[in-house]
C-alpha positions as CSV (number, residue, x, y, z in Angstrom):
1,M,12.6,5.7,26.1
2,G,16.0,6.7,27.2
3,R,16.5,3.2,28.7
4,A,15.2,1.6,25.5
5,Q,17.7,3.6,23.4
6,Q,20.5,2.6,25.8
7,M,19.5,-1.1,25.2
8,M,19.4,-0.6,21.5
9,L,22.9,0.9,21.6
10,E,24.2,-2.0,23.8
11,A,22.6,-4.5,21.4
12,G,24.0,-2.8,18.3
13,L,27.6,-2.1,19.0
14,P,28.8,-5.6,19.8
15,L,27.7,-6.8,16.3
16,A,30.9,-5.5,14.9
17,P,33.9,-7.8,14.6
18,P,36.5,-7.2,17.4
19,Q,38.9,-5.4,15.2
20,T,36.4,-2.8,14.2
21,I,34.5,-2.3,17.5
22,A,36.7,0.7,18.3
23,E,36.1,2.3,14.9
24,Q,32.4,1.8,15.0
25,A,32.2,3.1,18.6
26,R,34.3,6.2,17.6
27,D,32.0,6.9,14.6
28,F,28.9,6.6,16.8
29,W,30.2,8.9,19.5
30,T,31.4,11.4,16.9
31,D,27.9,11.6,15.5
32,Y,26.4,11.6,19.0
33,L,28.5,14.5,20.1
34,D,27.8,16.4,16.9
35,M,24.1,16.0,17.7
36,W,24.7,17.3,21.3
37,Q,26.5,20.3,19.9
38,R,23.6,21.2,17.6
39,F,21.3,21.2,20.6
40,T,23.6,23.1,23.0
41,T,25.0,25.7,20.6
42,P,22.3,27.9,19.2
43,P,22.9,28.7,15.5
44,A,23.9,32.2,14.5
45,A,20.8,32.5,12.4
46,E,17.8,30.2,12.3
47,A,18.4,28.1,9.3
48,E,15.5,26.6,7.4
49,R,15.1,22.9,8.4
50,P,14.8,20.4,5.6
51,K,11.4,18.8,5.1
52,E,11.0,15.6,7.3
53,K,11.1,12.6,5.1
54,D,10.1,10.1,7.7
55,R,6.3,10.1,7.9
56,R,6.4,8.9,11.5
57,F,7.9,12.3,12.6
58,A,6.1,14.5,10.1
59,N,4.0,16.3,12.8
60,P,5.6,19.7,13.7
61,A,5.4,18.8,17.4
62,W,8.4,16.5,17.0
63,R,10.6,19.5,16.2
64,A,8.8,22.3,18.2
65,N,9.6,20.7,21.5
66,P,13.4,20.2,22.2
67,A,12.8,17.1,24.3
68,F,10.9,15.3,21.5
69,D,13.3,16.7,18.9
70,W,16.2,15.2,20.8
71,M,14.3,11.9,21.1
72,R,13.6,11.8,17.4
73,Q,17.2,12.6,16.4
74,S,18.8,10.2,18.9
75,Y,16.5,7.4,17.8
76,A,17.5,8.0,14.2
77,L,21.2,8.0,15.1
78,I,21.1,4.8,17.1
79,A,18.9,3.1,14.5
80,D,21.3,4.0,11.7
81,H,24.3,2.7,13.6
82,M,22.6,-0.5,14.5
83,L,21.9,-1.2,10.8
84,R,25.4,-0.1,9.8
85,G,26.7,-2.6,12.4
86,V,25.0,-5.4,10.6
87,D,26.4,-4.3,7.2
88,T,30.0,-4.3,8.5
89,L,29.6,-7.6,10.4
90,E,32.3,-10.0,9.3
91,G,32.5,-13.8,9.3
92,V,28.9,-14.4,8.2
93,D,27.5,-15.4,4.8
94,E,25.3,-13.0,2.9
95,K,22.1,-15.0,3.7
96,T,22.7,-14.7,7.4
97,R,23.6,-11.0,7.1
98,A,20.3,-10.4,5.2
99,Q,18.4,-12.2,7.9
100,L,20.1,-10.2,10.6
101,R,19.4,-6.9,8.8
102,F,15.8,-7.8,8.4
103,T,15.4,-8.7,12.0
104,T,17.3,-5.6,13.2
105,A,15.2,-3.4,11.0
106,G,12.1,-4.9,12.4
107,F,13.4,-4.3,16.0
108,V,14.4,-0.7,15.2
109,D,11.0,0.0,13.7
110,A,9.2,-1.5,16.8
111,M,11.3,0.7,19.1
112,S,10.4,4.0,17.4
113,P,9.3,6.6,20.0
114,S,6.3,7.2,17.7
115,N,4.9,3.8,18.8
116,F,4.5,4.7,22.5
117,A,2.0,7.0,24.0
118,V,4.3,8.9,26.4
119,T,7.0,9.5,23.8
120,N,4.8,10.7,21.0
121,P,3.9,14.4,21.3
122,E,1.0,14.0,18.9
123,V,-0.5,11.3,21.1
124,I,0.0,13.4,24.2
125,E,-1.7,16.4,22.6
126,K,-4.6,14.3,21.4
127,T,-5.0,12.7,24.9
128,I,-5.2,16.2,26.5
129,E,-7.6,17.4,23.9
130,T,-10.0,14.5,24.1
131,R,-9.5,13.8,27.9
132,G,-8.2,10.4,27.0
133,Q,-11.0,9.3,24.7
134,N,-8.5,8.6,21.9
135,L,-6.9,5.9,24.2
136,L,-10.2,4.4,25.0
137,T,-11.1,4.3,21.3
138,G,-7.7,2.8,20.5
139,L,-8.2,0.2,23.2
140,T,-11.5,-0.7,21.6
141,N,-9.8,-1.1,18.3
142,M,-7.0,-3.2,19.7
143,L,-9.3,-5.5,21.6
144,S,-11.4,-6.0,18.5
145,D,-8.3,-6.9,16.5
146,M,-7.2,-9.3,19.2
147,G,-10.6,-10.9,19.1
148,R,-10.5,-11.5,15.3
149,G,-6.8,-12.4,15.4
150,Q,-5.9,-9.9,12.7
151,L,-4.8,-6.3,12.4
152,T,-7.4,-4.0,10.9
153,H,-6.3,-1.7,8.1
154,T,-9.4,-0.1,6.7
155,D,-13.1,0.5,7.4
156,G,-14.6,-3.0,7.2
157,G,-18.1,-1.7,6.3
158,A,-17.1,0.5,3.4
159,F,-16.8,-2.3,0.8
160,E,-18.8,-5.4,-0.1
161,V,-17.9,-8.1,-2.6
162,G,-20.4,-8.1,-5.4
163,R,-21.6,-4.5,-4.6
164,N,-18.6,-2.2,-5.0
165,L,-15.8,-4.8,-5.3
166,A,-15.8,-7.8,-7.7
167,A,-18.8,-6.2,-9.4
168,T,-18.0,-6.7,-13.1
169,P,-21.0,-8.5,-14.7
170,G,-20.5,-12.2,-15.4
171,Q,-21.6,-15.7,-14.6
172,V,-20.1,-18.7,-12.8
173,I,-20.2,-21.4,-15.5
174,K,-18.3,-24.2,-13.7
175,R,-17.6,-25.2,-10.1
176,T,-15.1,-27.9,-9.0
177,P,-13.9,-28.7,-5.5
178,L,-10.9,-26.4,-6.1
179,Y,-12.1,-23.5,-8.3
180,E,-15.0,-21.7,-9.9
181,L,-14.8,-20.5,-13.5
182,I,-16.3,-17.1,-14.2
183,Q,-17.1,-15.8,-17.6
184,Y,-17.6,-12.1,-17.9
185,A,-20.2,-10.4,-20.1
186,P,-18.9,-8.8,-23.3
187,T,-19.2,-5.0,-23.6
188,T,-18.3,-4.7,-27.3
189,E,-19.9,-5.8,-30.5
190,S,-16.9,-7.9,-31.4
191,V,-14.1,-9.5,-29.4
192,L,-10.7,-11.1,-30.1
193,A,-11.3,-14.6,-31.3
194,T,-8.8,-16.0,-28.7
195,P,-10.2,-15.7,-25.2
196,L,-8.3,-14.9,-22.0
197,V,-8.1,-17.1,-18.9
198,I,-6.8,-15.4,-15.8
199,F,-5.3,-17.4,-12.9
200,P,-5.0,-15.2,-9.7
201,P,-3.0,-16.3,-6.7
202,W,-4.9,-18.5,-4.4
203,I,-3.2,-16.9,-1.4
204,N,-5.6,-14.0,-1.9
205,R,-9.0,-13.4,-3.3
206,F,-9.2,-13.0,-7.1
207,Y,-10.8,-9.6,-7.0
208,I,-7.4,-7.8,-6.8
209,L,-8.0,-7.6,-10.5
210,D,-11.6,-6.6,-10.1
211,L,-11.6,-3.9,-7.4
212,T,-13.8,-0.8,-7.7
213,P,-14.9,-0.3,-11.3
214,E,-12.4,2.4,-12.1
215,K,-9.5,0.1,-11.0
216,S,-10.8,-3.2,-12.4
217,F,-8.5,-4.9,-14.8
218,I,-11.3,-7.3,-15.8
219,R,-13.7,-4.5,-16.6
220,W,-11.0,-2.7,-18.6
221,A,-10.1,-5.9,-20.5
222,T,-13.7,-6.5,-21.5
223,E,-13.8,-2.9,-22.8
224,Q,-10.8,-3.7,-25.0
225,G,-12.8,-6.4,-26.7
226,I,-11.4,-9.4,-24.9
227,T,-13.5,-12.4,-23.8
228,V,-12.4,-12.8,-20.1
229,F,-12.6,-15.9,-17.9
230,M,-11.5,-15.8,-14.3
231,V,-10.6,-18.6,-12.0
232,S,-11.8,-18.1,-8.4
233,W,-10.0,-20.5,-6.1
234,K,-11.6,-22.1,-3.1
235,S,-10.2,-21.1,0.3
236,A,-8.8,-24.3,1.9
237,D,-10.6,-26.3,4.5
238,A,-10.1,-29.7,6.2
239,A,-11.4,-31.4,3.1
240,M,-8.4,-30.1,1.1
241,A,-5.7,-31.5,3.4
242,D,-4.3,-33.7,0.6
243,V,-4.3,-31.0,-2.1
244,I,-0.8,-30.5,-3.6
245,W,0.7,-28.4,-6.3
246,D,-0.1,-31.0,-8.9
247,D,-3.8,-30.4,-8.2
248,Y,-3.4,-26.6,-8.9
249,V,-1.6,-27.4,-12.2
250,A,-4.3,-29.8,-13.2
251,A,-6.9,-27.2,-12.4
252,Q,-5.2,-24.7,-14.7
253,V,-5.1,-27.3,-17.5
254,D,-8.8,-28.1,-16.8
255,A,-9.8,-24.4,-17.0
256,I,-7.9,-24.0,-20.2
257,D,-9.5,-27.0,-21.8
258,T,-13.0,-26.0,-20.5
259,V,-12.7,-22.5,-22.1
260,R,-11.5,-24.1,-25.4
261,D,-14.5,-26.4,-25.4
262,V,-17.1,-23.8,-24.4
263,L,-16.0,-21.4,-27.2
264,D,-14.8,-24.0,-29.6
265,V,-11.4,-22.4,-30.1
266,P,-8.0,-24.1,-30.5
267,A,-6.2,-22.0,-27.9
268,V,-6.5,-19.4,-25.2
269,H,-4.4,-16.5,-23.9
270,T,-3.5,-16.9,-20.2
271,V,-2.5,-14.6,-17.3
272,G,-0.8,-15.9,-14.1
273,Y,-0.4,-13.5,-11.2
274,C,2.3,-14.1,-8.5
275,V,2.2,-17.8,-7.3
276,A,-0.4,-18.6,-10.0
277,G,2.2,-17.3,-12.5
278,T,4.7,-19.7,-11.1
279,T,2.2,-22.5,-11.5
280,L,1.3,-21.3,-15.0
281,A,5.0,-21.8,-16.0
282,A,4.7,-25.3,-14.7
283,T,1.5,-25.8,-16.7
284,L,3.2,-24.7,-19.9
285,A,6.1,-27.1,-19.2
286,L,3.6,-29.9,-18.7
287,L,1.7,-29.1,-21.9
288,A,5.0,-28.9,-23.8
289,A,6.1,-32.3,-22.4
290,K,2.8,-33.8,-23.6
291,G,3.1,-32.2,-27.1
292,V,0.0,-30.0,-26.7
293,A,1.7,-26.6,-26.0
294,D,-0.4,-25.0,-28.8
295,R,-3.4,-25.0,-26.5
296,V,-2.0,-21.8,-25.0
297,A,-1.5,-18.9,-27.4
298,S,0.3,-16.7,-25.0
299,A,1.2,-16.4,-21.3
300,T,1.3,-13.2,-19.3
301,F,3.2,-13.3,-16.0
302,L,2.4,-10.7,-13.5
303,T,5.1,-10.3,-10.8
304,A,5.7,-14.1,-11.0
305,Q,8.9,-16.0,-10.2
306,V,10.3,-19.3,-11.4
307,D,13.8,-18.9,-10.2
308,F,13.8,-18.2,-6.5
309,S,17.5,-17.7,-5.9
310,R,16.9,-13.9,-5.5
311,A,13.3,-14.1,-4.1
312,G,13.8,-11.3,-1.7
313,E,12.8,-11.0,2.0
314,L,10.4,-13.9,2.0
315,L,13.5,-16.1,1.9
316,H,14.0,-15.1,5.5
317,F,11.0,-17.3,6.4
318,V,12.1,-20.6,4.8
319,D,15.0,-21.9,6.9
320,D,14.6,-25.4,8.4
321,E,13.5,-24.2,11.8
322,Q,10.8,-22.0,10.5
323,L,9.5,-24.6,8.0
324,K,9.3,-27.0,11.0
325,M,7.3,-24.4,12.9
326,I,5.0,-23.7,10.0
327,G,4.2,-27.4,9.9
328,T,2.8,-27.2,13.5
329,L,0.4,-24.4,12.5
330,S,-1.9,-26.6,10.4
331,P,-3.3,-29.4,12.6
332,Q,-6.5,-29.6,10.5
333,G,-4.7,-29.8,7.2
334,Y,-4.9,-26.2,6.2
335,L,-2.9,-23.0,7.1
336,D,-5.1,-20.2,8.5
337,G,-4.7,-17.3,6.1
338,R,-4.1,-14.9,9.1
339,Y,-0.6,-16.4,9.5
340,L,0.2,-15.6,5.9
341,A,-1.3,-12.1,6.3
342,L,1.0,-11.5,9.3
343,T,4.0,-12.6,7.3
344,F,3.3,-10.1,4.5
345,N,2.7,-7.4,7.1
346,L,6.1,-8.1,8.7
347,L,7.8,-7.5,5.4
348,R,6.6,-3.9,5.6
349,G,6.1,-3.6,9.4
350,R,6.6,0.2,9.5
351,D,3.7,0.8,7.1
352,L,1.4,-2.2,7.7
353,I,1.8,-2.7,11.5
354,W,3.3,0.2,13.4
355,N,1.5,2.9,11.4
356,Y,-1.8,1.4,12.5
357,V,-0.7,0.9,16.1
358,T,0.0,4.7,16.2
359,N,-3.0,5.9,14.3
360,N,-5.7,3.5,15.4
361,Y,-4.6,2.3,18.9
362,L,-2.9,5.4,20.2
363,L,-4.5,8.3,18.4
364,G,-7.9,6.5,18.1
365,K,-8.4,7.6,14.5
366,D,-11.2,6.2,12.3
367,Y,-10.2,3.7,9.7
368,V,-9.9,5.1,6.2
369,P,-11.9,3.3,3.5
370,F,-9.4,1.8,1.0
371,D,-10.4,-1.0,-1.4
372,L,-6.9,-2.3,-1.8
373,L,-6.4,-2.7,2.0
374,H,-9.8,-4.3,2.3
375,W,-8.7,-6.9,-0.2
376,N,-5.4,-7.3,1.6
377,S,-7.2,-8.2,4.8
378,D,-9.6,-10.6,3.1
379,V,-7.4,-13.7,3.8
380,T,-7.7,-17.2,2.4
381,N,-6.6,-20.5,3.9
382,L,-4.0,-22.7,2.1
383,P,-3.7,-26.4,1.9
384,A,-1.0,-27.2,4.4
385,K,0.7,-30.0,2.4
386,W,0.9,-27.8,-0.7
387,H,2.0,-24.7,1.2
388,L,4.9,-26.5,2.9
389,S,6.1,-28.2,-0.3
390,Y,5.9,-24.9,-2.1
391,L,8.2,-23.2,0.4
392,T,10.5,-26.2,0.5
393,D,10.7,-27.1,-3.2
394,L,10.7,-23.6,-4.6
395,Y,11.8,-21.0,-2.1
396,R,14.3,-23.2,-0.3
397,D,15.5,-25.6,-2.9
398,N,14.7,-23.7,-6.1
399,L,13.9,-26.9,-8.0
400,L,11.6,-25.6,-10.7
401,V,14.5,-24.2,-12.8
402,Q,16.4,-27.5,-12.6
403,P,15.1,-29.6,-15.6
404,G,13.4,-32.8,-14.4
405,A,13.8,-32.0,-10.7
406,M,10.0,-31.4,-10.3
407,T,7.2,-33.4,-11.8
408,V,3.4,-33.1,-12.2
409,A,1.4,-36.3,-12.4
410,G,4.7,-38.1,-13.0
411,V,5.7,-35.9,-15.9
412,P,9.1,-34.2,-15.5
413,L,9.1,-30.4,-15.9
414,D,11.6,-28.5,-18.0
415,L,11.0,-24.8,-18.4
416,T,13.5,-24.6,-21.3
417,R,11.0,-26.5,-23.4
418,V,8.4,-23.7,-23.1
419,E,8.2,-21.8,-26.4
420,T,4.9,-20.0,-25.7
421,P,5.0,-16.3,-26.4
422,A,5.3,-14.6,-23.0
423,Y,4.7,-11.1,-21.6
424,V,6.6,-10.7,-18.3
425,Q,5.7,-7.8,-16.0
426,A,7.8,-6.9,-12.9
427,G,7.4,-4.1,-10.3
428,R,10.4,-1.9,-9.8
429,E,9.7,-1.6,-6.0
430,D,8.2,-5.1,-5.5
431,H,9.3,-6.5,-2.1
432,I,7.4,-9.8,-2.6
433,A,8.6,-10.8,-6.1
434,P,11.7,-8.5,-6.6
435,A,12.2,-7.3,-10.2
436,E,15.6,-9.0,-10.3
437,S,13.9,-12.3,-9.4
438,V,11.1,-11.9,-12.0
439,W,13.7,-11.0,-14.6
440,K,15.3,-14.4,-14.2
441,M,12.3,-15.9,-16.0
442,T,13.9,-14.5,-19.2
443,H,16.8,-16.9,-18.7
444,H,14.6,-20.0,-18.7
445,L,11.7,-19.6,-21.1
446,R,12.6,-20.1,-24.8
447,G,9.8,-18.5,-26.7
448,P,9.5,-14.9,-27.8
449,L,9.3,-12.8,-24.7
450,R,8.5,-9.2,-23.9
451,F,9.7,-7.9,-20.5
452,V,8.1,-4.7,-19.0
453,L,9.3,-3.1,-15.8
454,A,6.5,-1.1,-14.1
455,G,6.7,1.6,-11.5
456,S,5.6,0.8,-7.9
457,G,5.3,-2.6,-6.4
458,H,3.6,-6.0,-6.2
459,I,0.1,-4.6,-6.2
460,A,0.0,-1.0,-7.4
461,G,2.5,-1.8,-10.2
462,V,-0.1,-4.3,-11.5
463,V,-3.4,-2.6,-10.6
464,N,-2.7,0.6,-12.5
465,P,-5.5,1.6,-14.9
466,P,-4.5,3.9,-17.7
467,A,-7.2,6.5,-16.7
468,A,-5.4,7.1,-13.4
469,N,-2.3,8.3,-15.3
470,K,-0.1,7.1,-12.4
471,Y,3.5,5.8,-12.3
472,Q,5.3,4.7,-15.4
473,H,6.8,1.7,-17.1
474,W,10.0,0.9,-19.0
475,I,10.3,-0.8,-22.3
476,N,13.5,-2.0,-24.1
477,D,13.2,-3.8,-27.4
478,A,16.9,-4.5,-27.6
479,P,18.4,-7.7,-26.2
480,A,19.6,-7.4,-22.6
481,A,21.6,-10.0,-20.5
482,T,20.7,-8.5,-17.1
483,L,18.0,-6.4,-15.6
484,D,20.6,-3.6,-15.2
485,D,21.3,-3.8,-19.0
486,F,17.6,-3.7,-19.6
487,V,17.1,-0.6,-17.5
488,A,20.2,1.2,-19.0
489,G,18.8,0.9,-22.5
490,A,15.1,1.3,-21.6
491,R,12.8,4.1,-22.5
492,E,10.4,5.4,-19.9
493,V,6.7,5.6,-20.7
494,K,4.4,7.6,-18.5
495,G,1.4,5.8,-17.1
496,S,0.1,2.2,-17.1
497,W,1.5,-0.7,-19.0
498,W,-2.0,-2.1,-19.7
499,N,-2.2,-0.5,-23.1
500,D,1.2,-1.9,-24.1
501,W,0.0,-5.4,-23.1
502,A,-3.3,-5.1,-25.0
503,A,-1.4,-4.1,-28.2
504,W,1.0,-7.0,-27.7
505,L,-1.9,-9.4,-27.2
506,R,-3.8,-8.1,-30.2
507,A,-0.7,-8.4,-32.4
508,L,-0.4,-12.1,-31.7
509,N,-3.8,-12.9,-33.2
510,P,-5.9,-9.9,-34.4
511,E,-8.8,-12.2,-35.6
512,T,-12.1,-11.2,-34.1
513,A,-15.5,-12.9,-33.4
514,A,-19.0,-11.6,-32.9
515,T,-20.3,-11.4,-29.3
516,T,-23.1,-13.8,-29.8
517,G,-23.8,-17.4,-28.7
518,A,-21.2,-18.9,-26.4
519,R,-19.5,-15.5,-26.1
520,V,-22.4,-14.5,-23.8
521,P,-22.0,-16.1,-20.3
522,G,-24.3,-19.1,-19.9
523,Q,-25.2,-19.3,-23.6
524,G,-22.7,-22.0,-24.4
525,T,-22.4,-25.6,-23.5
526,L,-22.1,-24.7,-19.8
527,R,-25.1,-23.0,-18.3
528,A,-24.8,-20.3,-15.7
529,L,-24.7,-21.5,-12.1
530,E,-24.9,-18.1,-10.4
531,P,-23.9,-14.5,-11.1
532,A,-20.3,-13.4,-10.6
533,P,-18.4,-13.1,-8.3
534,G,-19.7,-16.5,-7.2
535,A,-19.7,-18.4,-4.0
536,Y,-16.1,-19.3,-3.4
537,V,-14.9,-15.7,-3.1
538,R,-17.6,-15.1,-0.4
539,A,-16.8,-18.2,1.6
540,R,-15.0,-17.6,5.0
């Protein structure tokens, strides 16, 4: 570990420009000698140590033993100076600096002494206590993960789709080569006359919005008197090699028209989550261009982006070399979902990779049941042609916000023509769709728009049922030019944003209808094919 830290130091200091190397080195050695002095000069009185904020070193053994305490503190010192070296690096553009910082942070996290058996006091204690059984158990876990090609995050047997996940009652009423349409059973005597169609991201399974019953947005929405339809996308296979973004937009239009016909209503409310929200914006632009925008009564965007100029850390994966490499990963015409899962894990490597290396490979701990992590590991494949064009056209070239730069079925798209009432939700700590990036949607859509900033991130900020009484959200009814202006004038509301959304939806069109006839799944013009959650969500 000492040699590793020396290598980190040697790698970090030369990052500085020549004129500041001396200053950076001086700062480092000043801090280094201060740390030495703390170890060699006993304090006059034992001062109370501050609570350890880094969960990797929360175990008291890291402080009780001077050798491990030294290892912990020297690692933190070197890591801090390496990252500061990137921040002071001159002669590079901000994009390159951000890539360097991301890579350096990943390296620093990988080199933590908590990740190695002989430098982690908790692992040493556990090894002595169990006579090495923890390492054998950890080896079993590691070999199992290597066999499946994916890191395990939770107990795989604790959850089952259709039993305690995606269990809200409903029926599949339509199946196409790209999606299934699920209609959920009503739970109230009357419902809003305008139904809701939800488009989840096809990079994950739809049941992020239908986790365990107490977390299910779908179940909650039906309890609010909303007729809910869900699109369940098919995980890509070789037959979908030629599927492109136009096909997903066409599928959204088809789902909207299907629901309108089944219930004989003029318009539907819509929800687009993440990438499906981006596609929903394109769908609205397409409908506006064709003069039929009134088919959609409202659009709710959950952590969705249309302007990718500030799209966060995922931009580190879309330079020309990486796009070329991604193209080689799909010889059968689809991208294995495990590659995408690894990408998202890398964005939070400390929590989603190294935490499990320590707990499950070194300490041999049992996996904890967690519905959200089960969903996170339930990967889907992506059509390769679509995936590559999405990264190129949107993340790299940011074409969607340039009027006419993108087309669907030959029709130019212009987001500034979209006047559909919109509810835009962003997560304050979202690392996949940063709040600042989501906010940019307010600059492009022209209809009445309500922006809400939720506490937490890309998933927990969305999946936050009111009964949990967790987190908070911010609302600002005054005009705001920037996200900072919005936050400065916003009022904080404790708990979930779901109730605010339901009130907004009801205010748009409070008319109700009885829950009879076509409002019951399978009782309309489309008969039930099979019970929810359907076949596509189970396909592997």
